[in-house]
FITI-876897 format. One line per field, with one value per residue (C-alpha): z, x negated, y; residue number from 1. Coordinates in steps of 0.2 Angstrom, whole numbers. Each point is the difference from the previous one (the first is absolute). Layout:
<seses>
w: c(Z,...)
u: c(X,...)
v: c(Y,...)
k: c(NUM,...)
</seses>
This chain:
<seses>
w: c(-107,-8,-10,8,18,8,16,4,0,17,0,0,12,14,-3,16,11,6,0,18,-2,-15,10,14,-10,-8,17,6,-16,3,17,-7,-12,15,8,17,2,-6,12,14,-5,-1,17,7,-7,7,17,0,-3,13,14,-3,-2,-2,-18,-8,-5,-10,-10,-3,-7,-11,-9,6,-7,-17,-2,11,-2,18,17,-2,-13,-1,-5,-13,-7,-2,-11,-10,-4,-5,-11,-8,-7,-11,-5,11,10,17,7,19,12,18,7,15,0,13,10,9,8,-6,7,-11,-16,3,2,-16,-10,6,-4,-17,-3,6,-12,-14,4,2,-17,-9,7,0,-13,-12,-13,13,7,16,4,13,8,5,14,8,2,7,9,-13,10,-2,-18,-3,9,-11,-16,-13,8,-11,-2,7,17,12,5,6,10,-1,12,-2,-19,-2,9,-11,-16,6,3,-18,-6,9,-8,-18,3,6,-15,-12,8,-1,-16,7,-7,13,-3,11,3,-3,14,5,-12,16,1,-18,-4,12,-5,-18,4,10,-12,-15,10,3,-19,-5,12,-3,-17,-11,-9,3,11,17,9,-6,5,0,-9,3,-16,7,5,-13,1,-4,-19,1,14,-12,-13,13,5,-18,-2,16,-4,-17,5,16,-9,11,-2,8,9,-2,7,-6,11,-1,19,16,10,-12,11,14,-11,-6,17,7,-15,4,18,-4,-13,-14,-17,1,-6,-8,-16,2,-10,-2,-19,3,11,-12,-15,11,5,-18,-6,14,-6,-18,6,10,-12,-14,10,5,-3,16,8,8,3,11,-5,16,-5,1,-15,-16,-12,7,1,-19,-3,8,-10,-16,5,2,-18,-7,7,-4,18,0,16,6,15,8,-6,2,15,5,17,10,18,7,1,-15,-19,-1,-18,-4,10,-5,-19,-2,8,-11,-15,4,8,17,12,19,15,14,16,16,16,18,17,-2,11,-11,-16,5,-8,-16,1,3,-16,-10,5,-2,-17,-6,5,-9,-16,-14,-1,8,12,-14,-12,13,5,-19,-3,16,-4,-18,5,13,-13,-12,12,5,-18)
u: c(-11,13,-4,14,7,15,-5,18,8,9,8,-18,-7,12,5,-9,11,17,14,-3,-18,2,12,-12,-15,11,5,-18,-6,14,-7,-18,6,4,-17,8,5,-16,-9,11,-5,-18,1,8,-13,-14,9,0,-19,-4,12,7,18,13,5,-7,17,4,-17,2,17,-4,-16,-8,13,-1,-19,-7,1,4,-9,-7,-9,15,11,-12,-2,19,0,-15,10,15,-10,-9,17,0,-18,-6,-16,-4,-14,0,-6,-1,2,-10,-6,-9,-8,-16,-7,-11,13,14,-12,-5,19,5,-14,5,19,-4,-12,14,12,-12,-1,19,3,-12,8,19,2,-15,0,4,-12,-6,-3,-13,-2,-18,4,9,-16,-11,3,3,-12,-14,4,-1,-16,-9,8,-13,-14,-11,7,-5,-1,-4,-15,11,12,-5,12,16,-1,-4,15,11,-8,2,18,2,-11,10,16,-8,-7,16,9,-13,2,19,2,9,-3,-4,4,-10,9,-7,1,-6,-14,-11,-1,0,-18,-4,15,-5,-18,6,14,-13,-11,15,5,-18,0,18,6,-12,13,16,5,5,-6,8,-4,13,-3,10,1,4,-19,-10,-14,9,-1,-19,0,10,-14,-13,10,2,-19,-4,12,-8,-18,2,12,16,18,4,17,8,17,6,11,4,-4,9,-10,0,6,-11,-15,4,3,-17,-10,8,-4,-18,-2,-5,7,15,-4,17,7,10,16,10,-2,-19,2,12,-12,-14,10,4,-18,-5,12,-6,-18,3,11,-12,-14,11,-15,-8,15,15,13,15,11,8,13,18,-2,10,-12,-16,8,4,-17,-8,11,-5,-19,3,7,-13,-15,8,-3,1,7,6,8,-17,-8,13,12,14,5,13,4,14,16,-5,1,8,4,-19,-4,14,1,-18,1,15,-10,-15,-12,-9,11,-1,8,-11,7,-6,5,-3,7,10,-11,-16,9,5,-14,3,19,-4,-11,13,14,-10,-6,17,5,-15,0,8,18,-4,14,12,-6,3,17,5,-5,8,16,0,-2,14,11,-4,4,17,5)
v: c(-71,11,15,10,0,8,7,6,-16,2,-18,-8,14,-4,-18,-5,12,-4,13,3,2,11,12,0,6,13,7,0,10,12,4,2,14,11,8,3,-18,-6,11,-8,-17,4,9,-16,-11,11,0,-19,0,14,-3,-18,7,-14,5,-16,-6,16,-1,-19,2,15,3,-16,-11,9,1,-15,-19,-3,-1,-18,-10,-12,15,5,-17,-1,16,-7,-15,10,11,-15,-5,15,-3,15,-3,8,9,-4,13,-2,18,5,18,12,-14,3,-16,-14,-12,7,1,-19,-5,10,-9,-17,4,5,-15,-11,8,-3,-18,-1,8,-11,-15,5,14,-1,15,13,13,8,18,6,17,2,12,-15,-8,14,17,14,12,-12,-3,19,1,-13,6,6,-9,-10,-18,-12,9,-14,10,14,-10,-18,-8,10,1,-18,-5,11,-7,-18,3,5,-13,-13,6,-1,-17,-6,7,-8,-17,1,9,15,17,13,19,12,16,17,13,17,7,2,-19,-5,-1,-13,-10,1,-6,-15,-5,1,-12,-12,1,-5,-14,-7,5,-10,-10,11,14,-5,17,16,18,13,17,15,9,17,0,10,-12,-17,0,1,-13,-12,2,-4,-16,-6,3,-10,-14,-2,1,-11,-12,0,5,17,0,18,4,17,12,18,3,2,14,14,14,-6,0,18,6,-7,7,17,-1,-5,13,-12,-5,-11,-18,-2,7,17,-6,-16,0,-1,-15,-8,2,-7,-15,-4,3,-12,-13,1,-1,-16,-9,4,-8,-16,-12,8,8,-7,14,3,14,5,14,5,10,-6,9,-7,-18,2,7,-15,-12,9,-2,-19,0,12,-9,-17,-6,-19,-9,18,-8,-3,16,13,0,12,4,11,3,-11,11,11,-1,-17,5,-1,-16,-11,5,-2,-18,-4,5,-11,12,-3,11,0,9,6,-7,7,-10,1,7,16,10,-4,3,18,9,-9,4,18,1,-9,12,15,-6,-3,17,8,-10,9,-7,-16,-1,7,-14,-14,7,1,-18,-7,10,-6,-18,2,7,-14,-13,8,2)
k: c(1,2,3,4,5,6,7,8,9,10,11,12,13,14,15,16,17,18,19,20,21,22,23,24,25,26,27,28,29,30,31,32,33,34,35,36,37,38,39,40,41,42,43,44,45,46,47,48,49,50,51,52,53,54,55,56,57,58,59,60,61,62,63,64,65,66,67,68,69,70,71,72,73,74,75,76,77,78,79,80,81,82,83,84,85,86,87,88,89,90,91,92,93,94,95,96,97,98,99,100,101,102,103,104,105,106,107,108,109,110,111,112,113,114,115,116,117,118,119,120,121,122,123,124,125,126,127,128,129,130,131,132,133,134,135,136,137,138,139,140,141,142,143,144,145,146,147,148,149,150,151,152,153,154,155,156,157,158,159,160,161,162,163,164,165,166,167,168,169,170,171,172,173,174,175,176,177,178,179,180,181,182,183,184,185,186,187,188,189,190,191,192,193,194,195,196,197,198,199,200,201,202,203,204,205,206,207,208,209,210,211,212,213,214,215,216,217,218,219,220,221,222,223,224,225,226,227,228,229,230,231,232,233,234,235,236,237,238,239,240,241,242,243,244,245,246,247,248,249,250,251,252,253,254,255,256,257,258,259,260,261,262,263,264,265,266,267,268,269,270,271,272,273,274,275,276,277,278,279,280,281,282,283,284,285,286,287,288,289,290,291,292,293,294,295,296,297,298,299,300,301,302,303,304,305,306,307,308,309,310,311,312,313,314,315,316,317,318,319,320,321,322,323,324,325,326,327,328,329,330,331,332,333,334,335,336,337,338,339,340,341,342,343,344,345,346,347,348,349,350,351,352,353,354,355,356,357,358,359,360,361,362,363,364,365,366,367,368,369,370,371,372,373,374,375,376,377,378,379,380,381,382,383,384,385,386,387,388,389,390,391)
</seses>
């Protein structure tokens, strides 16, 4: 591990992109900086979902191409192999949101389990991401949130099926030595997610962390929750897997709290969230004997803060205890420079049919437009590398 790292090395950041790919990314981010065009893309995407409009080609060749790894597992694995050449790992995510039937939930579970086995055999060292709302209806999940866990007595059959789907994925991950990240979602479902994933960590994380929970650090209760996880892991003798993100539903959470006349669960300002994220990284890395951490951020300062924590707490074998991750299509300067300097860095790779990826793509596009300076930073870096190559 090097004591200093240049996160602005554009040659390393974009080495995996051809000139054509680089220009294409540049033009897409140029589009994303215009709110009217972004609204048109979102409206088109929603139109495809609601009215089955024949606009798949437009979505597939714009935001889908930038933020997704393809429609098939074969396309996703081609990208995994490309990233591996640059020592960048992948977090494979089969996207299927908004489904409502048991048939689909079982199919999603089986596809993810097959992906875990495939990764273990053909691409060891890479990861899987799971969105629990792809395994059960969100309305049902909201209805059981906050119930005392275990809740088999309340809904013995339906809940047990949901729990068994999660357990199957964790068991398969353990057997194939593939880390699985469970995504965080709306706060109204998070309590039940936390309880289930805690039970999975206790069961499958005895020797090392295979199962990770995702903590959205814009939530005011997450720092206390980290203290609880550390205490639980210490007392019950397992490794707590904690993936830290800032959060993806901030405006939605504030709006819902306002409509329901209750205090917002999220911090009032971005600096408060930034401070909570960095404090969480410090807590987790300091407790590296019982916590394995994933620093999932596009923020340079938080990335450097985590590196400083690795050095401050003299973390041995930091590649297994502290991971870094960014979304595909964003912050290549972080991912590729971290990997080039010996850190465990990965790209989050969603894949699946265009129609099923649309909710994810809408969030990514809106997130880019709302994050302070994110689009501008991406454009400056892409433009800088294009100029470097032409000089």
